[in-house]
N, C-alpha and C positions, 0 to 999 in steps of 0.2 A: 736583414742580412741573409743571403742564400749561398753559403759556402759549401764546398764538397763535404766538409766534416759534418755540417748541419744536416745535409741531405742523407749522409750515411747514418747519422743518429736516428733520423725519422724512419729510415729503412729498417734499422735494427729494432726500433720500437714496434714497427708494424709487424715484423716477423714474430716478435715476442707475443704481440696481441693475437696474431693468427694462431700461434701455438696454443694459447689459452682457449681461443674459440674452438679449436679442433678438439679440445679435451672437455668441453662443456657438456653437461648432461641435458642442457635445455635445447628445445626446438622452438623457433618462432613460428607458430602455426598460422593457419589461414584466418583465424579469428583475431590475430594480433596479440596472442598470449605467449609468454615464455613458459613452456610446459616441460616437465621432467617427471620421471616416476617418483611420486611422493611429494612433489613441490611444484606449484604453479605460481607465477607472478603476473598479475594483471596491471596494466598501466593506463589509467584514465579510460577504461572501457565502460565504466559507470560514472555518471555525474549526479551524485546525490549526497553532498557532503554532510548535510544535517542528519542523514541516516547512516553516517560513517561508511559511505559507499562511493568512494572516488579515489583518484590519485593512484599511488603505488600500493598494491594490496598483495599480501602474502597468504597463500593457501597451502598449509603444511599438513601433509597426511590427511587431506580431505577437509580440514577445518580452517576457516578464515581466522587467522590469529592476529593480523595487523592490517590496517587500512588507512585511507585518507592521507597517504604520504604526499605532501605538497607544501609549497611555500605559503605560509600563513602570516598574517600581520599581528597575531596575538599568540601568547603562550598557550592559552586554553580557550579556543574559539567555541562559540555556540551557534544556535540555529540562525540567529540574525547577525552574525559576524560577517564581515566582508569576505567574499569568495572570488576567486579569479574566473575569468572567462577563458574557456578552452578554445583553441584554434586548431590548426592543422596537426594531424598525428601522422608521423612518418615511421614506416617499418623498414629497417635496413637488415635484410636477411643475411647478407654477406657478413656483416659485422655483428649480427645477433643483437641489434640495438633498436629500442623503441624511443622515439623522441616526440615530446608533446610541447607545442607552443602554447603559452598562456600569458595573460596580462591582467593587471588591475587598472581601473575598475571594470566591472561588467556593466556596461551602459544599460542593459535591459533590466537590471535590478537596482541600479543606483537611484534610490528615492522614487522608484516606480515599479510597476509589475504586481504580481500576485502577492508577494511578500517583500515590500520595499526594504532595502538595506541602505543604511547611511554609511557611505564610503568616505574615508579621509581624502584630503587633497594630495593624493599620491598616484602618479602614473608610472607603471612599472611593467616592463616586458621581460619575459624570461623563458627558458626552456628547461624541461626535466628530461634527462637521458637515463635510460636503464639498459645496461649492457650485461649479457651473460658472460660469466667468467668460468674458470676451471671448476669442474664438479658441479655442485649446486649453488655456488657463490654467484653473486651478481653485484654490479656497481650502480649506485645512484649518484648522478651528478647534476647540479643546478648551475646553469649559466645565466647571468643577468646581462641584458642588453647594455646597461650602464649601471654605475655604482649607485647604491642607495643614497638618498639625501641624508645628511648628517643626523637628523632627528630620528631616522628610522634604522640606522645602523645599530645592531645589537637588539633591536626590537623585532623586526621581521626575522623569520627563521624557517627552516625546513622541519616540519612535524611529521611523525609517524605514530599512529594511535594503536595501542594494544588492547584487545578485548579483555575486560576485567574478569569476566566469568570463568575464563580458562586459566586464570593465574592465581586465584585465591589459594593460599597455602603454598604457592610456588616461591622460589627464591630468585635472586638476581645477583650478579657480580658486575661491578662497574669499577674497573681498575682494581684498587686494593680494597674497595668498599664492598661489603656483603650485606644483604638485607632480604626482606620478603615483601610480597605484594599484599597490602592490607585489604581486609574485606570492606572497610569503610574509609572514607577520607578523614585523615587526622592532621592536626596542626603540627608545629606552630604555623600561624598564618601571617602573611606579610602582604603589603600592597605592591603590586607590580603593574605599572602603567595604568593606575586607577582601578585595578581589579584585585579583590582579595583572593589570594591563592596560598595554599600550603607551600612551604618551602620545598624546593626540589628534594626528592628522595636521595638523589646522589648525582654526581657529575664526574666526567672523566672522558677517556678516549675510546674505551673498549667495553661494551656492555654485553653480557651474556644473560639471556632470559631463560629461566627454568633449567638451570644447569644439571639438575638431578633427573630430568625426564628426557629420555632419548627421543620420544615422539614430539616433544615441544621445543627442544633446545634450539636456539639460534643466537648468533653473535652479530653485533653491529660494531664496526670500527670506523671512526671518523678520521679522515686524512686532513681535515680543515679545522673548523671550530670544535670545541669540546661538546660532548653529548650531555644533555641534561635530562633526567628522568623525573617527570612531573605526574601528579595525580590530578587528572582533569575533572574529577568528581567534586572537587572543592567548590567550584563555582557553577557547575552544571550537574544536576543529579543523574543525567544520562551520559555524562562524560566517560571517557576511557583513560587509561594510562597513556602518557605521551612521551615519546622520545623526541628530543628537539636539539637542533644545532642553530644558534643564532648566526646571522650573517654579519660579518665584520665590515667595518668602514673600508671603502675603496675596493671591495671584492667585486669581480665581474665573472670572468670565465673560471669555472670550478669554485664558485662561491661556497658551495657545499659539495663535499664528496664523501660518500659512505661506501663501504664494502660490507655486504651482508652475507653471512655464512650460515645458512640453515643446516641443521643436522637432519639427514634423511635415513630412515631405516632401510638397509639393503633388501631389495626384493619386495618392498612394500607394495601391497595392492589394496585398493578400497574394498572393504568388506561388503558383500552383497546385502542389499536391503530388500526385504520382501514386502510388497505393498498389496494389501487386500482391503476391502471395504471395512471401515471402522465400525459401521453399524451392522453389517451382515448383508444377506441377500434374500430376496423373495424367491421361492422355488422356481417361478416362471421367468425370473429376470436373467439377463446375460450376466455371466460371472467370469472374471478374468483375474489372474494373478499377474502383477507387473513386477519384474525383477530389475533392480537398478544395480549395476556393477561397474567396475573400473573401466574407464574410457578405453584402455588398451586391450581389454579382454572382451572379445566378441563370441567366445565359446560358450556353449550351453552344457550344463550338467543335469543329471536326473533330479527331478522335483518329486517330492512325495506329499500326498494329501492324506491326512489322518482324520478319522472320526474320533472325537473324545468321548470316552465312556467312563462308567464308574470304576472300571479296572485299568483305566489309562488310555493312551492313544492306540487306536486300531487302524492299520493301513487300509486305505480305500482304493488307491491307485497310485501309479507313478507315471511319469511322462517327461519328455524333453521340451522345455519351453522354446517357442519360436523366436528367432532373433528379429527384433524390430529395427534397431539402428541407433544412431547417436542423437541424443537430445540434450542440449545445454552442455553439462560437464560429463555426462555418463553414457554408457551403453545400456540399452534396455532390451529385455526379452519379455515375452508374454506367453501365458499358458491359459487356454480356455477350458473351463469346466462347466459350461452352461448346461450340459446335459445332466448334471448332478442335481436332482430335485428332492432327494429324501431329506426331510427335516432333521435337524440335529446340530451339534456343535462341532466345528471343524478347525483344523490347523494345517498350515503348509510348512514344509521343511525344504531348505535348499542350501547346499554346501555348509551344513552344520548350523545354519541359522533357522530359527523358527518364528513364524508370524504370531501375532496375538490370536487368541481364539475368536472365532466369528460364527454366528449362527446362520442357518438356513431355515426360514420359517415363514408361514403365510401371514402371521400377525406382526410382522417385523416393524411396521410403522405405527403400531398401536401405543407404543410407549418408548420413551428415551430417544425419540427421533426429532420431530419438529417441536414437540411439547416444551422443551426447555426455553425456546425463544419466547413463548408466552408466559411461562412460569417464572423465568429469571431475567432474561436479557431486557425485554421491553419494560418490565416493572422497574428494574434497577436504573434504567436510563431516563425514567420519567422526571421531567423538570417540574418545579413548583410544588412538589409533593414530598412528604416524609415516607421513606421506604423501610418498613420493618420486616425482618424475617426471624421470628421467635426472639432469641437473645441478641441477634445482630441488628444494628441500624446501618443499612447500606449508605444512606445519606439523609440529612434532615431536610425540612422544607427549605427550598433554595430560591434565590433570585426573585424574591417577592417584591422587589423594587423595580422590576422590569417595566418599562424601559424608557430612556430619554431619547429624543430625536437626535440623531447623529449630527455633528457639525458639518456644514457644507464644505465643499472643496477639500475633502479629506480622503487621501489614499491610505487606508488603514492596513491591517495585516490580514492574512488568510483569505485574500481575494475580495475583501469588503471595500467598497469605494462609494463615497457620497459625492454627487455632482454639485453643480453650482446652486441647485435648488433642492428643497426637501420634497417637492412634488405633492405636498399636502398643505393643510392650513397650519400645521405645527411648525414652530421655529426651532432652531438648534437648542438643545438642552432642555426643551420643554418635555414634561412627563406625558407619555402617551398611555391612556388608560386601556385596560382590557388585555394587556400583554403578559400579565403575571399569572397566567393559567395555561395549562396544556403544554404539549411538546415533549420531545425526547432529546437528551443531550447528544451532541456529536461526540464520537469516541475521542476521549482524551482532552478535548478543549471546550466542551460544554455549550458551544454555540448552537443556535437554532436556524438552520437554512430552510427557506420555504420549500425548496425542491426535495430536501431530505424528509421534511415533515409530511408533505402530501404524498411523496413516493411511498413512505411506509403505510400511510392510510390506504393508498390505492392498492398495494399488495394485500393488505388485510382484507379489503373489500373483495378482491378476486378470490382469495382463499375461501371466504364465506360463500360467495356466489358459485364457485366451481365445485367445492367439496362439501358444502353444508357445514362448515366448521362451527362447532358449538362446544366450547371447552371452558370450564370454570374451575380455577384453582386459586384465585386471587380475590381479595377484598379490595375494591377501588372506591374510595369515598371522596369525590371532588370537594364537597362542602367542608369536610374536615381536613382536606389536603393530606389524606392518609391512604397508604397502601400497606396491606398485610399479605406477604407472600405465604402461600399454602394455607389460606383461610377463605374457602369458597363463600361467595356472597349471594349465590343464586342467579347471577347474571353471566352472560357470555363474555368472557374476557376479551375476545377479539372485538366485539361491539364496543365494549368499554374503552379499549385502547384506541379504536377508531375515533371515538368521541373525544378522547384526550388529545389526539393529534389535531382534530378539527378545531378544538378550542383555541389553539394558537393561530392556525391558518385563518379561520374566520374571525377570530378576535382581532387580528391585525386588520383584516378587511373592513370590519365594522368601524374601527376607530379611525383608520386612515382614509377610507374610501377607495383603497387600492391594496394590492398585496405588499407586504414588506419583503425586502431582499433577505433579511436575516437579522438576528439579534446576537450580539457578541460583546464580550467584555471590552473595556476601553483602554487597557494598557497591557503590556507584555508580561508584567509580573503576575497579573491575574491569569493571563492566557496559559502560562506554563505551570500554573498551580497544580500540585499533586496533593490531593486531600479531599475532604468532604466538600461537595458542591456548595453546601450552605455557607461555607467560610469564604466564598469568593466576594460576596457583598454583604452589607450589614442589614439588608432587608428593609431599609427605610428610604423612601423616595426623597432624593435630594437633587432637585432640578437646577444644577449649576455645574460649570466646568470644575474639574478636579474632584468631583464626587466619585464614589466607587460604583455607581449605577451603570448597568450595561446600556449600550446604545442600540437603537433600531435603525437600520439602513433601508433606504428605498431605492428603486431603480425604474427605468422605463425599458422594459424587456418583454416584447410580445411573445417570444418563444417560451419564456418562463411562465407567462400568463396562460398560454395554451396548454402547457404541461399541467399546471394546477387545475385548469378547467377539466382536463381529462380525468384527473384523480377525483375531483369533486363530483363529476357526472357519475362515475362508478360508485362513489359513496352514496349518492342519492338513491340509486337502485336498491342497494343492500339495506339501507336504513329506513326504508319506507314503513316497514311494519314495526320495528323496534323503536325508532326515534323519528316519527313522521314530521315533526316541525323542523328538526335538524336536516332531514332529507330534503324538504322543500327549500330550505335555505341553500343547501349545497347545489341543487339544480338551478336555482335562480342566479346564484353567483357564477356558476359554470357558464350559463348562457350569456351573462353580462360580460364575462371575460372573453368568451368566444367572439361576441359581437364587436368588442373593442380591439381585438388583436388580430383576427383572422385576415383582415384586408390590408394590414400593415406590410409594406414592402420588405421589412426586415424579418417577417415571419417565414420560417422555412417550411417547405412542403411537408417534411416529416412531422414537424410540430402540429401543423394544421390537421394532418390526417389522423394523428393520435387522438387529438381532441374530438375530431369529427366522428371517429369510430365510437368512442364512448358516449357521445351525445346521441348518436343514432340508437344505440342500445338502450339508452335511458328514456328518450322521448318518442322513438319510433316516428320521427318527423319526416314526412315525404320530401319536404324541401331540402333537408340535410342529406337525404339519400341521393337526390338528384345532383347536389353539389359534388358528392363523391364520384358519381358516375361520370360527370362532365370532366373530371380531372383524371380520367383513366390513364393517360400517358404519364402524367406526373406520379400517379400512384404506383405504376409498374416500375418507374425509374427508382422510386424510393423504397420499393418493396423489401430489399435485403435488410433495411433498418426498421421498417414498421409492419412487415408482413404478419408478425405475431398478432398485432392488433386488427389488421384488415381481415385476417382469418376468422376472428371472433364475430365480425359483423357481416361476413360473406353471405350467410343464409338470409339476412334481412334485405339483401339487394336483389330486386327482381329482374334486373337487366341481364339477360343471358350472355350477351356479348361481353359485358364487363366481367362477369364471373368466369367466362371461358378464358379471357385474356389474363386475368389475375391467376387463375389456376395454372395456366401454362408457364407463366413467369415464376410462380411459386415452386413448381416441380423442377424447373431448370435451376433455380437457386438452391434447392435442397440437394439436388444431384451434385452441384459444385461443392456444397458444404460437406457432403459425404466424402468427397475426394480430399478436401483439406483436412477433415477429421482423421483420415487414415495416414496423412503424411506430416501434419504439423506437430503432433505429439503422440507419445505411446498411450495416452489416456483416452484417445478417441474424441478429443475436443480441440478445435482450432485454437491455437495459442501463439501470440507474438509477445516476446518478453517485454515487460514494462517495469521500470525501476520502482514504481510505487502504484499501489492500488490494483494490482492484477487480479486479486481475489474478487474484488467488486465486479469486474467485468465478467469473470467466469461464472459467478453466481447469477448475474443478470442474463447471461447467455443461456444458462440452464432453464431459468423461468420462461424465457421467450421460446425456447425449443419445445417446451411442453405445449404451448399454444400453437406453434407451427405444426406440430405433429397431430394435434387434435383436429386442425382444419384440413390438413393434407397428409393423412396417415400413409407411411411408406408401404404398408401391407394391410390387407383387410383385417379389421378387428384389433389392431395393435394398440389403438388409442381410444377405445370405446369409452364414452363418458361414464364416470362412476354412477352406480344406481343410488 
C-alpha cells in the first residue's frame, strides 16, 4: 500500500531521523569508524572472534570495553564455535550508518581449513546495521533475510561481550535488578542447549553497566527481545561477560534492535603516553621520545628531560617534539635527543606525565637485556623435562609418551593435517620412538612444530657465531630430564639449548626417515588446557585410538625441508667444536634434505636460497656457489625476502658481476625501506597492521635488518663486526 498518508509518515520519520543525525556527536570517518570525542564505535573492522576482536566494538575513553557484537548460535561461544562469514560492508555517510552483510556457514571453515569448525545444518543470511543517533548514542539493528527455523528460534541471538577486567567491583542495573560483576564465575549452573552455564545474572529491557563510574557507564536498551546478562567464563576460562538478546520465532527485519547510550566525559581527551626504551640507550645509539596523544590533538607542548640524581630530578633540557602524524588511533610526536651521551639515569616529562626512568650507559646490554631469554624463557618452555627454580616447579617432566603416528585423512586443528598416507613405515596409532626428548612448547598450546624448533636452534646458532655467545646460568641434564634455573653447570646454555632443540628435530628424522610436521595433542580438551604441561598426558605409551598420547604428523613439503636444512647447516658450523658428532649429523641431514627438495617444482626460490646460503657457509662447496651465481636473476628478484641471508654469504662468492648486481639491488631495497620506515609508523619500522602475530613479524624484521646492515652498511663503520 502506497497512500499519501503512508508517504507523509515516511517523510516525517525521515525528517526526525535527519534531526537526530544532525545532532549526533559521531563522524563516520575514512576508516569506516564512528568517531566522537571520548567514544569510538567500530563495526567489523577486525575479524578475529576467538580473540574477542570482531563485530560491533565500543571504545570508551580510550578503552575497549565491549566487543564481538554479532549474531551467534550459542549463548557463550568459544574458539571452535561457528562464526559467520563477512561479506560486503557498506558505509552510508549521509545516514551515518554502517551495514555489514554476513551469513552462516563460513564454507572456508566448515569442516576444513586451519582450524576446522563443525557447523550445524543452518543456512542464515543477515545484516547488522549500526547508526549514529543523538549525542553519543547509536542504534544496532539486525535484519534476517528470512525467519529462523523453529529449532533455532530463541537459541540464536545477538551477543555483545564485556571485558571482565574492567568490571571487577563494578555494579550493574537491569530494570529493577541490581548486582555486581563477580571476579570469578559462580553458579548455580544449568544446562543450556547441551552446555553447562551459570544462570543469567539478570534479564530485562534496560541494562546500565558501571552506573557509579562516569568514565565507564553505558546503557543498553532493547526494543525487541529482552536482554540477558551472562557470565561467559563458566564454560570458557577466557570468556567475557555477555549481553544477549535471543531472536524470536518469525522475526526478520529488526529481529534485534538495541540503542546504546554511552556516557562520555565532556571535553575528554586521551592522556598523552610517553614512550622511551624500556631497557635504556647506549651512549652512541639513536635516542627518540615518542609521544602518543589524542587523535584530535596535533599540537605540541614543551617536553622536559631530567637527569635523576641523589637529590632528585635535575633539568637537562627542554624542547618541542616534532609532529609525526596519525598512526592507527592516535597522533604521534617525536623528540630526538641522540646527542645526549653522558651516562646516567634519565626521565622525560610531558604535559604532567612522566616516563619511567631509563639509563644511558655503555654496558647496557651486559645484564637484564637478552639474558632472561636464556635464563627463563627457553628453560621454562623445554618439553620432556622437569623445570625447577629453587622453591618453584615451572612444570614436571611432560609428554614422555610422545608420540603416536597420526591417523590418515585427518584435518586436525591448529593447522595440522595428515594426508592419505603416513609417508613412513609407521601405521596410524603406532608409537614412534625417539620423540619423547627435546623441543620447546609452543606458547599456550604445547605443540612442537618443526619450523619453530629449528628456527629457534638456527637463531641460537647465529647468536653464537656472530657474537661469541657463551652464557651459563642453568643446569640442563638430559639424562635425568632435569633443569635447574640459576644453577650453572659449567656448560654454555646456548649450546645446551641448541642440543635440546636438535634432539626433537633429528630424533624425528632418525625414527621416520624424514622430518615430522609437528607433534600435538589429539583432542581439544587437551589443547585448551591451562596447567602443568605434565598433566596433559599420563606419560605411558598407549598405542591405540582414544588414548591421551599426542600425535605426530608428517607432510610432503619441500619448502619446510629447505628451511630445516638451512637451520641444520648453521648448527653444524657452530657445534663442530662442542658437539662434533652432532655437528656431523646436522650437516649430513642438511645435505640430504637439500638434495631431495631443491629440485622439486614446489620449492620456492626464497627457500632454496636460504638453504643454499647456509650450506655454502658450512661446506665452502664450489659447486653450491656456482649454483647460486647461476640463479642471479632469481636471487635479485627474491632479495627483499632473503637479502639478509645472501649478505652473509656475499664475501664467499668470487663472481664480481654477481656481487655487483646483488649490491646494487640491496642498496635500492634499503633505500626504499628507509622511505617506508619514515612513513609507515612513528617508530621507524615498516608496519602493516595484522590482527594476530604482528610482534613475531616485527622481531624477525629486526633480526634480519642486523644482517642486512652488516652486509651493506648505510654509512662507514656503523655496523662493524664486534671484536
